[in-house]
FIDREN-978964 format. One record per residue (C-alpha): x, y, z. Coordinates in steps of 0.1 Angstrom, whole numbers, plus 5000, padded with zeros to 4 digits. Each point is the difference from the previous one (the first is absolute). Example, Ala and Ser with C-alpha at 12.3 -4.5 7.8 and 13.67 -1.06 7.14 Angstrom:
512349555078/501450344993/
END
This chain:
500050005000/501450344990/500250295025/497450184979/497549715002/500749975037/499250375005/496849964979/499049715022/500950195032/498050304989/496949784996/500149865035/497250115024/502550165024/501750204974/496750134986/498750085035/503150195009/500150194968/496350095001/499950085037/499050355008/502350035031/502249705004/502350074969/500450365012/500849895035/502749754987/501450284978/500250245029/501649755023/502549924972/501050374997/500150065038/502349705005/502150114971/500650325020/500949805031/502449774980/501650264979/500250255029/502049765022/502149874970/500950364991/501350065035/502249684998/501250094965/500950365010/502049865029/501749754977/501050294978/501350195030/497650294995/498249985033/500449875036/503749964996/500549965038/497649715002/501149644992/498849864967/498949685018/497950215025/498250184972/499349684982/499049805031/497650275012/498450064966/500049644986/496749895017/498250304986/501549954966/499149635000/496450075011/499750264973/501549764974/497749715009/496950215000/501050174968/500649674982/496849865013/497950304989/501950024967/499249634993/496350085007/500250304976/501449774974/497349745007/497350264996/501050064963/502749754990/499550034962/500350385002/503149985021/501649734979/499450224969/501450315016/503650104991/500350215031/499049715022/502549774983/502850265004/499050045037/500349635006/503550014983/501050305022/498649825031/502149694991/503150234996/499350165034/499749665017/503249894983/501750325012/499049935036/501049644998/503450094986/500550265027/499349755028/502049724984/502950244992/501150325017/497749965030/501849685011/502950225010/497950275017/501949955033/503050164984/498250314988/496950025023/501050335017/501650164969/498250334991/500649914964/499449634992/502049824973/499450074964/498149684994/497550095028/499650354985/499349854966/497549765014/498250285019/500050244970/498849734976/497249915024/498950365001/500050024962/498149674996/497350125025/499550324980/499749794968/497649765017/497750275014/500050184966/499249684981/497349915025/498450344995/500149954962/498249675000/496450154998/501050234972/501449764974/496750014981/500950354989/503149874981/499849624996/496849814998/499549644988/496550094990/501250264975/501649814972/502050004979/502950085022/503649944989/501449655007/502450135026/497150175019/498049684999/502949805013/500950245028/496450045011/499149634996/497150054975/498649704982/
END
């Protein structure tokens, strides 16, 4: 079964239809998604700014991360849960949305950046924990994370507006557009 066929099937399920057509539930899920995005990104930005040596230079990196990690994790789990529900409400529209696809790629890159940071430079944090300016690799990881979150938020905001530029229902489109958007 192709991803397109799976999304068509998913869109026809009673839960997807009910969530999509709900007067209030979809908006509540969307609101919670945005609010937890603020929680997650807000705490992540503080950590990233510390990694770049731009704030809290007298506070241990491990202390900043330890204190903010529970809030960041709670925001991430809630954001992913509500994001999955938003996808479930309109899977075919999301699948055929180039901004959604780009957002998923950027999200994967952000996760990879965090993973590489923790498997790499963070292993030696004891050696630079109190340094006002962390090592270059930590600064790069923090800066890259900030850039990726700006990209992710921008792409997320663009998702509802794809229909103004790229729409599978308006054919003919160029072959590259159809490929990127996932049109049949």
